[in-house]
N, C-alpha and C positions, 0 to 999 in steps of 0.2 A: 497436710500443708500447714507449714507452722502461722503462728502467731501473727500480724501483723504489727509494724514496728509501729502503729500510731497507738496499737493494742497493748504496748507494754513488750511487744516482740522484738526478735533481732532482725536489722533492716537487711536487703537485699545485699547492700553496700553502702558503707557510711560517704563513700563521695563516689561518682560516680566518674568526677573525672580527676580521682586519685592519681592517672595518666591522663596527660593531654598531648593533642602532635602540632598544637600550633605554635606557633615562634611568634614574636613578640622582640622588635625592637625598640627597645627603648633607649640603648645605648645610640640611637641615630639620632634617637628624639633629644635627648642631652644635648648629641654634640651639635645638633642644627640650631636648637634653643642660644648656644653659646655662640654660633655665628652670628646669627640675629639680631643680640644685643649689641654683640664689639661692632656691626657693621652700623648701630645706629639708623639705619633704616629699617625702621620698623610699620612700613604701611605698604599700601598696595596703589599704585599711580600704574596706568597704562604706558606710559611713555618715561620709564626708569627701570633700570635692573633690582631685583629686590629677593626676598625668601619667597614673599608669595608670585613672585612672577615666575619663580623655578616651581614650584610648585604647580601652579597654575599649566606651564607647560608639560610636567610631567604625568599630573591627572586627565589634561585632554588625551596624549601619548596614550596612555595606559589602557582607557575606554578607546583609543580608534576616531576621534573627533575634529572635526574644522576647529572649532573654537572651543575656550571655556571663558567662566568668569567664577570668578570669587565673591560670597556674599557673604552678609552676618549669620544667617541663616537661612535652614532651608522651609521657614515659612516667607521670608521675603523674598528668595530666589521666586517658589510658584507667585506670590504679588507682582513682582516684576515681570516676569515671562507674561503674566497676562497684560499689563501693563504694555508691554514690548509690542505685544497684537493686537492694542487699541480694542480691548474689551473690558465693557462698563457697562453702564447705566441703560439697561433695555435689551442686557442679554443676554442668555440662559449658558452656565455651563455645565456638563453633566460628573458628578462624580458618583464613588462607592460609598455606598451604606455604612462601610464597615472601614474607616481608617481613625490615621489620627486627624482631632476636629480641624487640624489646620488647614488641611487638602480644601476643606468648603472654607471655611474664613478667609482666606488668601484670595476665593471666588467675590464672599461679600466686601472685602476691604479695598475692591474695585469697583465695588458698587453693583455687580453686576448680582445674579442670582445663580445657587446652587442648587440643581436638581438632583437632587438623592435618588438612586434606584438600586437593585439589590444584586445579590453579590451570587456569585456560584457558588451551589451547596459541595463543590468535591475541592474547588482550591482556595474559596474565600476572595477571590479575587473578582474585579467587578465583571459583570452578564451581559457580554453582547448582545444577547437577542433582549435584553432590557434595556441598553443605550439606543437600542432601531428604535425599539418601540417609544423612547422618551424625546425622542425629536423632535421640534416642532422650526417654527417659523424665526424664532429667535435663536434658537442652538446654534455659539459659535465654536464651543471649545467640547473637548473630552480631557479629563483628568484619568486617565486608568492610572491606580497604584499596582506598581510590586511587591503585595502584600506579605510580610512575613517571611515564606521562604515558597513561593512560588512565584510565577510570573503570570501577570495578564495575559490573555490570549491574541495576542497581537497581527496572528494570521485572519483572526475572524475581527479584529478592530478596526484595523488597516486599510480594508476596503470600504467599510462603512464612513470610515474619516473623508474616503479620497471619495465617495456617493454623492456623498452631503456638503462634498466641500468644507470640511472643518478645520479648525487647527486641532493640534493634541500636544499636551505639556503631559510627560511620563516624571511620576511621582516614583522616586528611585529612592528614598529616602530608608528603605528597608534591604536593598537587593546591591550594593556596591559589589561589584564582579562579577552579577549572573552574564551570561550571554544566552540570544536567542539564534540559532541559527547559525554561530560561532560569531555573532554582531552584537556589544555591549548593551545591555540594556541603557539608553538612558540616547538612545542616537538613532531610531526610529522617527521620533516626533518630531516638532520644530525645538522642544526643549526637553531636555531631561533635566530634572530635580533632584538634587543629590542633598544630604544634612548630616554632619557633621555630630551632632549633637549627643552628651555625652553617654548615650547608653549605645547609641550605634557601631555598626560594623570599624568603621574608621571613626575618631574622634579630635578634635582639635579642644574639646569643652564646649563650642559652637562652633558654628559659622557655615558654609553653604557654598553650592556649585551648582552653575549653570552647564549646560554642553548643549550646543549647536553645531549647525551645518553651514547657517546662513550668515553672511560678513556683514548684512544691513542690521540685523538682528543681534549681530555682538557688540557691535559697536551704538545700537541703544540700549542693550543694558548696559555698555561701559559708561553712558553720558547719566543710566538712570542712578548706576550705583554711585559717583562719583560729584554728585549733589545737582545733575543737569547741566556739566560742560560738554564741553562739543569739543570731541576729539577725531572726530572724522568731520571736513567739512559737509556741512548741508543737515548732521544726525545729531540731534539735541533733543532730549525729555526732561522736563521739568520733575525732579525729583528730591531724593537726599540725598543721607549717609547711609549705606549700606558696604561700606569694604570691610574683607578681613586684615587682620592684622599678622605682621610678620610673624609674629611667635605661636599662634593656632597656625599659620602655614608651615613652619620649621617641626613641630608635632605631626602633622599631617604627612610630613615627608618622610616618615619616620615608621609612620603607620601605614603607609601604602608600600613601603619595602616590603614589611609584615606581610600585608594581602597580597602581594603577586606569587608569597610563597606558601599562604593560609588557602587563597579559592579554591587551588585543585585539591587541597586536604578537605576544606569543609563541604565540595562536591560529592565527595568518595566519601567522609562517613554521613552525609547525611542519605545517602543513598541505603547506607548499612542499618540507620536506623531505622526508614521503609520500611528495610525487609523486618528487623527488631519486632516493630509494631505490627507485621502483614501476619505472623507470627503467634499472635496474641489473642485471646479470646476477648471479642465482642470491643475491638476497635480497629481502625483503618489508618492508612497514609491519606496522606492530600493527593489529588490525583498529578503526576506531573507530566506537563504536556511533552512529545516526542521533539519539540523542536526547539524544547530547553536543552541548551547544550554544556550549558555549566551554570547552578545552581548555588549561590553564597543567599543567604538569609539573617535578617534581624532577628526571627525565634524560628524555632522547629514546633510544628503543628499537628497534631492526629488528632484523628475525629471517634468520640465516644457515642457509645450506643445504651443508653442508659435502660430502652427494655431490656434486652440481653443480659443485663445485669440485675433484674427484675426488679426496679425502679430505685436503686444506689442511685441518691443524688448527683449529678456531676462533683458540687464542692468536696462533697466525702472523698469522692474517687480522687479527684486532684491531691487534697489534701494527702490520702494514705500514699499515694504514691510519689512525692514530696519526701516522704521520711522513710520510703523505702530505698531511695536513690541517694538519697542526702541532695539535694537539686530541687529547685522553686518549680511549682509548675503553675498558671494561673490561666488565666480565661481572655477570651478575645478583646477588642474594645466593643464597649457598649455599641450599640446602632448610634447611629447622628442622631436618629429620629428623636432620642432621648437621652444623647449623652447629655451628663451633669455638667460636660466640659466646652458643650456646641450650644449655646445660647446667644446669637447676633442678634436675637431683635429684642433682649433688652441691654441693648448700645444705642447710646441718644443717638450718636452718628448714623445711625443704619436708619435714623425716622424718617427715612425722603418724605414718603406718604405712604397712607394705609392700603395700599396696591402691595407695594412695594415689604412692607414690614409683613403682610400674610403672605407675602412671594417666598419669604425666608427664615418663614417658622419653622421649625424643626416637624412638630408633631404634624404638619397636613401629609408627610412621608408614612406610606407604609410599608416595614421591609422584613415581611415575614421571615425569608429564609435566613437574612441577618439576626432576627430575634432568637431562632432556633438554636443555631452556629453559638451564638453566644452563650444561653441560657442552661442549653443540656448539650453540646456536642465540643466544643471546640478546646484541646487540651494544648497548654502555650507554654515552653519552655524560652528562654531565652538562648540567643547564639552562641555561648560558650560551650551549651551544647553539643554541641558540632564537632567540638575538640575530643568528644569522647572515641577513641579509634574502633574501629568495627571490630579487635576479638574482645572490647566490654559492651559491645550494643547489643549482645546478648542478654545482659542484664536487664534491659529494657522489657525483655518479652518474660524475664522470669516474675520482675517485678508486678507487672500488669498480670502475670498467670496465678500469683499468689495471692494479689486484692480478688480476681474473681474468684478466686476458693474460698474466698473467708467473704463474700458480697453479703450474706447474712447477719455476721457478725458485727459487720461495719456499720446494717441498718440499726437494729439494734441499740447498737454503741451511741447511735448519734440522735437516737430518741430523747 
């Protein structure tokens, strides 16, 4: 077997994405941007036609949702959803231990307590059994995160929600276009929260959206994102300004047109990548639930077995793989129990009292599965990897096989 690229050899390929199946509609993005500029209607109000109102309708239709509201970002969507459900001080909200910090931070921002639970070791999504074990008399809601390129197990979570009379807010920041039993992610819970931040599958630079099926909840969200104004008689909530601009909506309309084409391709290519990983030594793809009928994802993830590689460190494996394929691989998010970005207990606004401060201190939680995945197993490549057509997916098999054959040389070089 030839020498690894990171040790001076030739790579398996200079760029696994030399050919990509994805379509991008920058022509439409430019077209809609010019339209909104010329219109001089750059805001998003519920009682006027605008570029934002058009995108709002298109996003709701694409997902089969009764209602959609556009907001400033995917953190505010979570916060506004929780406030709409009247969740606050004295309440607990269950969230997964591996997720972007905003999932838990939004809970703190409404003065509730985020309860961190461990994740499924084969999907990285919230573990339904751990959810059930964490429920107390103060539990009001669950925020399952459809993380990276798997969906949380909705068939197990929904009965738990019903049994305990809880709310569910789906965090869909990673899963634009995914479907469970042919129904869109974000339409199963009380809310579906989406992010359009710059690294996401669809991006307006920033932005967010909430899907919901209940009309009263919709008008509560509209009131909150519009400084507490009353647009439906009797529905008004004190709040601030969380409105998306027409310029963001213009870009997102073009990106939605691309996603409609790319979503089935992403699903097909993700399955091809799973097969490529399954054929390689000492690694395995994430488990895909049989009820996932279309999987789109923020990242492609597979699991590494360090023992099988005689102790080759995960960081060395990822670096070698990146060099072989001309594509960057990283690890999963740091578990929230010790994430450098999740430190709500340092923020003065959260110093309500000693008991609350202790309750939101992240280090109180023990997340052994999340820690093991982060430290030893998760190999993560951003969503662009799904552009790799099936006939090039074997390059991933070849690269991993090459690293395995040279594992001892790689271990010597890292000392």
